[in-house]
N, C-alpha and C positions, 0 to 999 in steps of 0.2 A: 522741191524748192531750191533754186540755184542762185548763186551770187558770185561775182568776180571783183576782187580788190587788187589794185595796182600797188606793188611794193618793189623792193630791189634787193640785190645781194652783191657781194664782192667776190670775184673769181680771180685770185692772184692780185694783180694791181688794176684789173679792169672792172668797171661797174656794169651791172646788167639789171634791167628792169624785169621783175617777176610778176606774173599774174597768179594770185592766190584764188583758185577756183574751189568753191565750197558747194557741196550738194547735201541736203538734209532730206532724208526720206524715211518712210515707215519700214520696219524690219527689225532684225535682231540688233539690240543696242551695240554700237561700236563707234570707234573714232580712229579712222585710218588716214595716214599721210603718205602720199606717193609723189614721185618726181625727183628722185635722187636726193633726199634729205640726209644730211649727216647726223651724227648722234645728238648734237646740240639742237638741231631743228626738230628731230623726232621727239625730244623731251618737251617741246612746246605743247604737246597734247596735254600733259599733266599740268603745266603752268596755266594754260588757257582754261582748263576745266575748273581748277581751284580758284583762279582769279575771277571767273564769271560767277561762281557760287558766292564768293565773298563780296561781289558787287551786287548781289541780290538777284542774279539771273541764273539759276541752276539749269543745266542742260537737260532737255527732255530725253526720255528713253527711246532714242531714234538712231538710225544709221547715219553717221556723219563721215563723209568722204572729202578729203582735202587734196587737191592736186596742185603742185607747184610747177607752173609752166614758164619756160620750156622744160620739158621733162628730161632732156639729155644733158642738162647742165647741173653739176653738183652744187647743192645749196649748203652753206655753212653759216654759223653764227646764230645769235638769238634775236636778230632784228625782225624776224617774221612773226613773232608772238602776237603783236597788236593787230597786224592785218588779218591773221587767222581768226582772232576773236571778233573783229569787226565783220569779217566775212560770214561767220556763223550767225551773228546777230542780224545781218542783212538777209541771210537765207531763211531765218526764222521770222522775218518781217517785223523785227523790232526797229528796223531802219528801212526807209524807202531806198531802193537801188539807185535812184537818180541822185541821192544825197552824197554818194561816194563815187560817182562817175567822174572820170578825169581828175582824180585826186591820188597823190602818192601818200602812203601810210607806212611808217617805220616805227618800231619800238619793241623793247623787251618788257615782259610783264613780270612783276613780282606776285607772290601768292596772295597778297592783300589787294591786288588790283593796281598797284603803283606802276607807272610807266618809267622804266629805267633807261639811262643813256646807252648808246651803242657806238661801235666804231664804223668808220667809212661813210658817214652821212653826206659829206660834201660832194664826193664824186657821184654818188647816186642821185642827189638832188640836181646836180649839173646835167647828168644824163637825162633825167626826167624833163628838165627844161628844154633840152635839145629835141625831145620827142613831143613837145607841145603841151606838156602838163604845166599848169600855172599855179597850183595850190598843193600844199603838202602838210601832213600832220606828223610832227616829230616829237620825241621826248623833250621836255622843257629845257633840260641841260644842253641839248643839241640844237635848240632853236636858233641861237645866234650864229652857229656854224652854218646852218642851212641858209640863213638870211644873207649870207655873203653873196649868194646868187641873186642879184638885184631884181631880176624879172619874176622871181618866185614869191608867192604869198605863203609865208611860213607860220604855222600855228603850233605853238609849243604846249603840250599837255602834260599834266602831272599824274593822271590816273585814268583808269578805264572808264570810271563813272563820268569824269570830266569830258572825255572823248565822246562818249555816248550822248551826253547832254548837248555838246556842240553840234554833233551831226544830226540830232533830232530837231534842232532849232531851225527856223526859217532863215534863209540866207541873209535877210535884212537884219536879223537880230544877232547873228553870230559874232559880229564885231564887238557887240556889247558884252558878250560872254568872255571871249578871249581876243585880245588885240593882237594883230599880226606882229611878229618880231621884225624890228628894223635895225639895220646896220649901215653906217656911213663908211663905205670903203675908203673914201678919200681921207677921212679923219684917222683911220687906222694907219694909213701910209704916212701921215704927217706926224703921228705920235712918236715922241722921242723916248727911248729907253732911259729909265732912271739908273743911278749908280755910277760907278767910276768907269769911264770910257777909255779904251786903249788908243794910243796915238803914236805915230812914228817920231814925233818930236822927243819922245822919251829915249830914243835909241841914239847913243853917242857913237860916232865913227861908223865903220862898216858901210861906206858910201857905195862900194861896188855891189854889195849884197842888196842894199836898198834900191839901187838902180835895176838890178835883176828882178827884184820884187815888183817894181813899177812896170817893167816890160811884161812880166808874167800876168799882172792884173789887167793890163791894157788889151792883151790878146787872149786871155784865159788859157795861158800856157802852163804845162806842168813844170814844177820847180823842185830842184834838189839843192840843199845847202850842206856843204861839207866843211867841218871845222872842229877845233878842239873844244873841250868843255868850257862853258862860260863865255863863249865868243858872241853870244846873242842870237843863235840860230832859232831857238824856240820863241824868243822875244819878238823877232821880226815876223816869223810865220804867223803868230797869233794876232798880229796887226794887219795881216793881209785883208781881212774883211773890211777894214776901215777905208781902203782905197779902191775897192771893187765897185763897178757900176751898180746902182740899186736894182732890185728886182722890178721887172715890169709887172703889170696886173696879171697877164697870162702866166708868166713864170711863177708868180706868187700863188696862183690857183693850182698850178701843177704841184708845187712843193707842199702846199697845204693839204691837197688830196692824198699825197703819199703819207704824210704824218697822221692824217685822219684814219687811213686804213691801218696803219701801224698802232693806232691807239695812243699816240704820243702828243696829240693836240690838247692843250689845256683849255678849260672853259674861259680863262682870261685872255688867251691869245687865239682867237678863232680864225685868224688869217696870218700866215707867215709873211711878214713884210721885210725880213732881213735874210740874206743868204745864209744857209746852214753852214756851221763850222763844226766838224766832227773830228775828234782826236782820240781814237781808240787806243787802248793799252796794247803793248806788244804781245800779250798773252791771248789776244783775240784769235778765235778759231776761223777756219775757212768758211764754215757754215754761217757764222755771224757776219762775215764780210760779204758773202755772196747772197745770202738769204736761205733760210732753211724751212723744212716742213714738207709734208706730202703735197700740199698746195703752198708753195714757198711764201713766207712772210718777207716783207722788204728787208734786205740786208743793209749793212753800213754803206755800201757803194750806192744804193738807191736812196737812202736817207740823206746822202750828201749831194743829191741831184741839184744842179744849179748853184752849188755852193763849193766849199773847200773840204777836202779830206786831208787832214794833217797826220802824217805818220812820223812821229818822233822816234829817234833811235831806230831807223829802218832796219839795220842788220840784225836787230834783236827779234824781229818778227820771223816766224818760220818761213823758210824759203818757199815751201809749197803754198803757204798762205799768200805771200807776195805775188806768186805766179798767177794767182786767180785774177790779178789786176790786168793781165795782158789784154784780154778782150775789152773790158770797159775803158781802159786807157786809149785804145785805138778806135773802138766802134761807138763809144759813148752810150753803150747799153750792155746789159748782161742777159744771156740766154741760159735758162735753167731747164734741164730735162728731168721730168718726173714720170712716174707710172701713170699719173693722171693727165699728162700732156706736156707740151713745151710752153714755157712762160718767158716772155721778153719784158724785162723791167728797165726803165730808164736809169742811166748812170752817167749823166753829163755833168761831171764835177771837175774841179781843178785840183790836182794832187800837189800837195806841198810836202816834201820830205826833208828830214834832217838826220845827219849821221856824223859820227866821229870817223876820222880816217883810219883808226886802228882800235884794238880793244882798250888800250890805256887812254887813247884820245889825243896823243901829242905827236904822232908821226907827221912830218919827217924831222921834227926837232929831236935829234939823236941824243941831246943832253938830257932831255926829259922823257923820251920814249924808251920803254923797257921791252918792247915787243920784238920778236925775231921777224925776219922777212917772211918766213912761212906763216906766222900768226897774222901778220898784216894782210897777206894775200888771201888767206883763208877767211879772215873777217870780211874783207871787201867782196869776196865772191859769194857771200850770203845773198846779195842782190844779183839776180841773174842778168846776163847780158841783154836778153829780149826786153826785160822790164826797164833796164837803164836806157836802152835805145829809144824807148817811148817817152822819155822825159826830155822836154824841149830845152830846158835851161838848167845848167849845173854850174854852181858858183861856189868859190871857196871863201869861207869866213876866217880871216886871220885873227890871231889873238888880239884882244883889245889893248891898246897902248895906254899907259897911265895918263898921258897928256890928254887923251880923249875923255878921261873921267874927271880930270882936275881943271882943265882949261874951259872956261864958260864959252861955248859956241852955240849960237842960235841954230837949232836944227829945223829942217823942214817939217811942217806938220802934215798929218794925214790929209787934211783938207787941200793943202797946196798940191800934194802929189795926186790926189784924186781929181783935181781940176784938169791936170794934164791927161790923166787916164780917161776922163770923160770926153775930152776933146778928141782923143784917138778913137774912142768908142763911137763918137758921132761920125767920124770919117768912115768907119767900118759899116755903120748903119746905112750911110748914103751909098757906099760901094755895093753892099749886098741887098739893097732894096729890091723887093719882089722875089727873093730867093729864100731858101730854108736856112741860110747861113746867118749867124749872129756875130761871131768873133773870127779873127784870122785863123785860129786853131781849128775851126770847123771845116776849112777848105780841104777838098780832096785833090787828087792829081789833076783833074780837069780844070778846077778853079785855080789851081796854082799856075797852070799854063796861061790862064787868062789874066789873073790879077798880079802875078809876080814875074811878068816878062822883064828880062834884063837887057840893058844896052850891051853892045859888043864887048866893051872893056870888062864889064861885070861878068859877062858870060865866060870870058877867058879866065877870070879870077876863080869862078866857081869850078871850072874844069881842073884848075891847079889844086884847089882845095879838095875836090873829090879824089884826085889821084894821091895826093900827099897823105891825107888822113884816112884813106881807104874807107870812105863813107858807104853805108848801105843806101839803098834807094829811099828807105824810110827816113834815115838821117838827113839825106839831101833835101827832101821835101820839108822836113821839120826846120831845118836851118833857114830855108827860104821863107817859111811862115813867120819865124822869129824876126828875120830881117825886115819883112813887110811891116810888122808891128813897130819895130824901131823907126822905120821910115815914117810911119803914121805919127808917132810921138814927135818926130822932128818936123812934121807938116810937109813932107816931101811926097810928091806923086810917084816918083820913080825910086826904086831901090838903088842905092849908091854903094860904092866900094866900102866906105866907112861902116855902113849898116851891115854889110856882109861880114866884115872882119869882127865887128862886135858880136854878131850872132855866132860866128865861129868860136870866139872866145868862150861862149857859154856851152858850146857843144864839146869842146876839148878841154874844159877845165880839169877834168879828171885825169888828164895825161901828166899834169904837173905835180906840184908838191903833195897833193892828197894821195896820189898813187893808186887810184882805183883801177887804172889799167884797163878800162873797158870803153875806149873811145868810139864815137861814131857808130 
């Protein structure tokens, strides 16, 4: 007696449908599982046997063989418990095979027959939908997450007995037993977060830094703010999400899938509708940043995908940890090599960094700074040149003047800044229509030649800039991309000299008072 149940698994960040093939035959009593199961999957044998017994269906003394196809893909996690149990019941003819045809089944079993929630539901359900499956059975706690896939009929079950009763019923009666889960994606996007919201109107002074933040948000450029303690670096960085363009539905699905796989998706927030903002502590390890494990779990750079990675006090991070950022800052993805294979994870984030100019924080104010020139240089060199070269915009935050705090001045709100950012974003959408590009920062050398073509006067200026500041090819291209964003914010079709000079200011800010000494 043979049965096949469609289920799924996660391999790194990629979802894969699995066929749970069950054969029950006469012979010496046994329960075997093959098809590269890891230890968690192998333990399903004991959970399934006890769960079936406690559901009133003890297994007969027969030979039970379970194959997880494709057999060359390693299976991990506990989400195959329920499909294995349903496969056995189907092979034993407790269920007609046609009742489980073209249906996805996922779930972990407790010993009492309870169906428990699992990780990675959304990407598996999306993959099932792409392959023509229109119905799935999920743990009740995961039903809302699966229902985000609008074309899928999602049935949430709480126990093995409930699952069996649903599958034994005629199709016309199933809706009366368990109503399919429904989620209005539009409502989720419109829902506003409760609590105190951050706003740029709270930031007094620092007009140059706020302008740099606006340009960074408009083009999704990496940003580094250098300044003394208390100058508002962290305050401004934490308000960056309030001026970024909102997530599109496709981007939201991407981010939600990552958090689902990582097990960080809460039952209340089944769809990530806001860009992630991650601010790890400087004691973070390289493994936590990149992703760790034999089959790597998503690291910080992947969890920040489509959002912001904020590194406060950047020089306090280990230099070898910061150097891991070289590939994701440039390629917008991270490639991890393990004995089980090579894994490519998305890492398309906007990095915002903040740092003091020296250990005490007050250089070059020699009346307050107590650091030697050697200490200043050693401190600044904790950020390597290649990492600094990949940061598009570097800006200095001066000490806040008392008049900025005592003189009542109406500051621009996040909404006002965001309106300008969104207008620049619409220009980029029109420019990059029909391509894989979204923001100006996504442009490669080929696209820069096409979209950042300069008039003769601007070409001569760029030649002078290149020679004087000894720019690298990467710095040259990044300067043009920032200038393109500045021109978009100004509503200009062509890049002008003023745009190039402002972009240059953000590339060479570290040559001035902050003294970081790693220009271009």
